[in-house]
N, C-alpha and C positions, 0 to 999 in steps of 0.2 A: 172416126167416130161420127154418126150422125147425129148425136146429141146436141141439141142446143145449149149454148153457153147460159150461165145465168143472167149476163148482162144482156143477152138477146132475149130471154125470157121474158125478163122484168121489163124490156122496152115493147115487148108485145103486149104486157098485160096493161102498159102506160097507154098506149096508143088507143088501147079499148075503151079505158074506162076515162081519159083524160076530159072529156067533156063534161062528164058527171060531177065533177068537182072544181072548187075553184084553184087558182093559179096557185095561192099562197099554202092551200093544204099540201099538193103534191112536191113538197121540198125535202131534202134529206132531213132526218132529225123528226118527221113528224110522224105520228105513229102509224097513216095508211103506209107511208113509203116503207118503213119498217117492215110493216105486214108483208106488203110485195115483194120485199127482197126474200124475207121467209118462205114463200111460197114459188119462186123462182129458185132458191136453193133445195126445196123440196122435188120440185120437178126433174131438176138436173141430177141429183142423188138417184132419184127412182128409175129416170131412162137410163141412167149409167149401169145401175146394177141389172136392168133388165136387158141391155145388150150383153153385160158380161154374162149372164146364165144362158143366153142364146148360143153365144160363143163357144159353149162350152159342148155344146151339141155334134161338132165336127173336130173339137179339138185344139181350133183354131187359137182358142179363148188362152188355154193352158200354154200353147206355145208363146204367145204373145207376153203369157206374165214371165214367162222363164227368160225369156230375150230381152223384150223392151223395157228397159230402166224407167222411162219417164211414166208408162204404163203402171209399173208395180209399184210408184210414189203415187199416183192416182188413185188406184185400187187401195192401195194402205189408207189414204187421208178419210176416203168414204165409206170404207167399212171398219174405220178406226182399227184397224192392224197395226202391228211395230214391224219394222223392216229389221230392226237388230236384236232383238230377244223375245222370246217365248212370255205370253201375259199369263197371270197366273190365273185372272179370271176367265180366260177362253180355253177351252176345252175341246181338244178333237180329239174323239174317241180312237185309239188305234195307231195314234201318229207317235213313232219313236221319240225318244228324248234328245237323240241325236240332229233332229230337225231344229232351228234353233233361234228361229224367227217365225214371227205370227203369219206371213204372208206364203212362207214355203209349206207350213202347216196346213195352212187353207188350200192351196195346192195339192197337197198331197193327200189330205182328206177326199176333198170332190173330185179328183182324178181316179182314186179308187171307187167312188159310188158309180161315177158313170161309166168306168171300164166293167164293173159287175153286171152291168145291164146287157153286154155284151160278150160275156164269159170270160173276160180278161182278169188275173190276179196277178197284183205285183208278186216277184219273188221275194220271199220273207229271208230275212236274218234269222242265223241259227247259233246256238252258244258251243262254245268248245267242251270237249271233253278228252279225258285221256285217264289211263292207270297210273294210279299212286301206291308206293310199298312205304308202310311204316315200320320201324324197327323200333320196339319197345321194350320195357324191362320182362323178362320173361316169369311165366304164372299169373300176372296179371288177367282177369276176364272182364267181359262185359261188354262196352261199347261206346265209341265216341264219335262226335261229329267235329270234325277240324275245318277252319278257314285259312286258307292258303293265301297269299299275294306273289305278284310282280310286279314292284313299281305300284301304280295305283289300279291296278286291275284284280279283283279279288275272285275265289275259286272257292267251292264248298265240296266236301266228300264225307262218307260216313264209313265206319270201319267196325268190324265184329272181333272182338280180342278174344283167342281160344287159349291164352297163355303160352303159346310157341314162341312168341317172340317177334313175330311179324304177322303183318296182316296187310290186306290189300282189299281197296277201293278205287272207285270210279269219281273223279273228280269233274265238277261241271262250274264253267264260268257264270259269274253272277252279272248276266248281260250277254250280249250276242254280237259278234263282228268279228273280222278278221283278225282285229288287234290281239284278240284273245288266243289265238294260236301261236303258243311260244313253244322255246326248246326243250329237249329233255334235260332233268334236273334243275329246272329253272323256279321252281314253288319255292316258297319261303313258308314257314309255319306263324301263321299270327296270332291263332285263340284255337282252345281245345275244350270241347264240352264236355262231359259225360264221367266215364268210371277212370278215367285217368288224367295226368296234367300234363303240361308240357315237358316239366321236368322227367318224366317217365319215358319220352320219346328221345332217342338218341340220333337217330336218323331219317330223313325221307328221301325216296326217289321217284321221280316221275316220269314216264313216258311221254312223248311227243304230244301236248295239247293239241288236237286238230279238230276240223268239223267247224269251226266259227265262219260263218260268212255275213257280210255284210245285207241290209236291206236296200232294195234296187231303189235308185235316185230316182228322182220326178224327171230328170231331164232322158235317163235309159230308158224308164218304164214309158215314158210318153213317144220315145223313138220306135218302141217296139208297136205300141197303140198305130202309129201311123202308119205303120210298113205291113201291120197284120191284119188289121182292121178297115175294109171300104167304108166310109161313111158318107160318101157322097150322097147328096139330097136327094128327095124324089121316090115316086112310087116303085121303082125297080133297086132301091139302095138295100147295103144290107139291114140299115135300118129296119126298111118297110118288110122286109121276110121276118126281122125279129118280133115286129109286132103281130104277124100273122101267126107264128107260132106262139106267142103268148096268149092267144085269144083260145087255144086249144086248153080246156081246164085240167087234163089228165097227163100235161105235159111236166116232169118233176124238174128237168133242167135240161138246157140245151148247149152246144157250142157249133158255132157257123164258122167254118175255115174255108178258104179258098182253094181252088183245085190246082193241082203241080202245073206251073205254066208251061204250054206247048201240048199239053196233052188233050184238054178240052177247050171248049170254046170261052172268050174273055166274059168272065163275071160267072163262070161255073162255081157252083159251091158243093161241098162237103156239109149236111147237117145232121148232127147227132143227137139222139133224144134219149133222155131215161126218164122213164116212166111209162104207162100205158094200162090200157084195158084191155084184159085178153077176150076175146069172144069165141065161141064154137061158130064157125061157117063150113059150107058145104059145097061142093063143086062136083060135077060130071066130065069126064074125060074120056076120051077113046083113045084105047092103046096104039101108038105108032108102029109102024113096021120093024123099028128096032127093038119094040116090046118095052117102051119106056111111055110116060106121060110127065107132061112139066108141071109142076106145082103152081098153081095162078096166084096165089096169093102169099106175098114176102115181106118181111119173114114171117115164118109161121111153125108151128110143130104138128105133126102126123098126128092124129089120135087113130085112124082107123080107115080102111080100106074095104070097099064091098063090093060085090058084083052080084047083080039081079037082088040087091037086098040081104044077100049072105055073105057074112063077115069073113074074109080072106085073111087066112094066118099070116103071122107077120113072118114067117119063117118062107112064104112066096114071093117075097119081095125085098128090094133094098133100095133106102132111102138115099139119094148121093147128092150132097152139098156141092157148092163150089169147093175148090182147093183153097188151105190156107194161104193167104197173098192174094188171093183173087180181089180185085178192086171191088167187086160187088157183093163179097160176103157179109153178111148182116144187113144188107140193104133191101130197099123195095125193088131193086135191080137184081136182086139175086136169083139165080135158075137154079132151082133144086129140082132133080127128076126123083120118079121111082120107077125102078129097073124090074122087070119082071123077068129077066133072062131064067130059065132053068124051071119057071114055073109051069106046075102041071093044072094050073086052074085059071090062069090069065093068057089070053092068047092076043096077037095082034087083031086089032078090029073089034075087039071087046069093049065095052063102055062100064068105067068103073066110078065108084061115088066115092067120093075122098072128105073125111071129116078133119078140119083143119082148126087148131088152137091158133089164132090170129092177133095180133098185136094190132088193136083197131086204131091207135094213138098215131102210130106211123103210117097208115093209110089215111087216116085224117089231115095229118099234118102235110103229107104230099099231097092231097088232092087239095087242101084249102092255097097250097102255095102255086100248084098249077092254074087253080082259078082265078087267084090274083094276078099272075102275070098274064094270063090270057085276055083280062080286061084291057091290058096296056100293048097288045098283040106282039107279046115277048115270046119268042120260040126259039132261037138261038141256043141261050143258055143251057148247059145241062144242071139240074140239081138232083142230087142223089142223099136219100135220107136213110140214115142208118140208125139201127137199135143200137144204142149206145152198151158196151159189154162190162160184165164185172170184172174188176182185178181184184183177187182174193188176196187178202193181206194178214201174215202169220204175225202174233206179237206176243213175245213174252218178255215178265217183267218181274223184277223184285221189289217189293214196298215195306215200308214202314209206316206202321198204323198209329193214330194218336189214340186209341184203345183196341183191344181184341173185338173181333168182329165174324159173324158165320161164315166158313168159306163158302158155303155156296150164294149165299147174299150178297157177300163180298165180288165173286168171279161175275156174278150178273149184274152187279152195280159199273164194276169196271168195263164191261163190256158194254153197257148202256152209254157208258162216258164216250169209250173209245167210237162207237157206231154213230154218236149225234156228231162228234167231229168231225169223221168222214163223211156225213151228210152235208157238212156245210163247204164242201169242197167242191170247185167245178169239175165239169168233165175234163181231162187231161190234165187236172192239179197235180203241181208238185207235193208231194208227203215228205214233212219233217218229223222226226220223233218229238221233238220239242212241240209239235201241234198236240199231239197224243198227251206228253207229260201235263200238258196246262190243262187238258179237259179232265184227267184222271185226277189231279189235284183238286180242280172244282167240285168233284162229286161229293154226294152227301147221301148219308142213311137216315130217316127219320129227323132231317133237318140239321143233322150235326155232320162236319167235315169229317171225311174217313182216312185219307193218306195224308200223313205227315211228311214224306220223301217219297220219290221214286227213285229207289237205289241204283237200278240198272233197266235200261227199256231198249229192247234190240227190235228190229222189224224186218220182214223180208217179204217178197212178192214172187219167190219162187219154188214155194211150198216147203221153205227152211232150208234151202240147199246153201244159200249164202245170207247171212244176218248183218244188218248194220246198225249202227246207233245215230246215223246221221240222216241222210235224204234218199228217196225214192224217187222216180220221174215215170211219167206215163205219158203214151201217144197212144194213135191211131182210134180215140173216141171212146176211152175207157174210163171207168170211175171204180173209186176205190170202196170196196164193201170186206167187212172183217170176216175172216175163216176160223181159225182157229186161234184161241190164247192160253197162257199160261201165266198165272202170276201167285208167286212165292212170298210169303211173308214172313219177312226177318225179324 
C-alpha cells in the first residue's frame, strides 16, 4: 500500500503548522490536536478506499481481498463490514443468503458489477425439480398445493385432482443449490392446502430431484475472469477496446473473446456485436473470369443486382456465403460471392451494380478499432468483428393465475416478460429455466400480478426436438431471442 499511515499524516500536518501555535496548544487532549487526528483518519480512509477501487480495475484487489487475511481485516474496519455475519442494514442486491458475511457479500456484488462491463456473468444457481405422484381418496376432485421436506430442505408442488385416486405434479425446491438434489421417494409430506387434507393422501412417490446447482463462488468466478479477460493496462488492452466499442451508440451488447491460441497473432480477438443500424449501400463490381463477383461489404444482405440500370432476375444468379463452420462466417472478413454461372444476362467482364442492406454498426466498430490501434502503430494483431447471431428459444409452460385473464392478453404479457429477461442476458450467456420463471411471475396486467405459480416450464433451443426444465448453454457469439411459446392455464 502507498497510503500514508494516520501517524505519518498527523506528523505532516503538525510540521506544517507548528510555528503557528504555542507549544502548549499542540498537546494531546487539546481541541486542535483532536481535530488533526480526525483529519488524519479521514485522509487515511479516503486514500485507502481510493486505492481499493483502483485495484478492482484489473481484479488484483479482488484477489487480495480473497487471499490476504490482514487486508480483509483492514477493509472490514474501514468500510464497517463484518467478517463473521451479514448485517441487516447493509444490503447487496442479488447476493445470495449463502454468502454469510459482509466482506464476501461486498466482493460478490462488486465483482459481478465489474465483470458485467466485460460481458462476463457469474454462473447462477438453479432449483431442483422432479415428478411427484400423489395417491389420494378416489372420487375427490379439485386441486391442492403441497409442501414437502427432506430434513430442513423444502419443496412445493401443485396437483389437479380428477377423482381417479392418483395425481402427478412437478415439485420445485424452495431455493437453489446441489443440496436440493435428493434421491427417489425421499420427500415427506408437510402441508396440504386446497380441496383435500393430509388425511386424504395415502402415499406419495417422487422421482429423483435433479437440476439443483450452486452459485459460482467468488474464488471460482475470479479464476475464470483472470484466465478469460486480458485486462493489462494501456491503450491496446481489452479495456481500451471495450471503451472504443462502447462509444458506438447503436451497439446493444458486445462480447470480446480471445482468439484460439496458435492460430492467430498474440492479442488477437473475436468481437461479437448485437444491435446495429441497417442502411442500403451500393457498389459496382466487374464480373471475373469465373463468372463471379465478391460482395464488398460484410455482413450484409443482397437486395438487388442490376446491369446497365436493368434489374437482373434472382433466377440468374446465386448468393454463395462461407460454409457453416468457416471462421469468417458472419464477420466483417466474411467472403460472400455472387455466382452468375449459367446466366444468359450477365457474362465475365460485365459491370453489375449491387444494392446491399449493410449492418453499419459492424462497419463502424471495426473502423473505429482499426483507427484506434493505428494511432499506436499496432498492426500485428487480428481483430475480427462478428454480427452476433440470434438463438431461437422455444418455451412451453402451464400456469396457475391469481384470477382469470383474457388469453391473448396473457400470452402477450408472458412473451414480453420472457423477452425482457432474455434481453438482460449477455452474449453467449447460459439460460436457466428459473430465470424465465422469475420473470413470468413478476409480470403484471393493469398493475396487478398475474401468475400465482408456474406449474411447468420447459425450454428448447433445437426447435422443440429436446425439451429441458434446467439449463441451456450458448457459444459462438449468439444471443437468446424468443421464437414460439405456448401457455396453458390450469
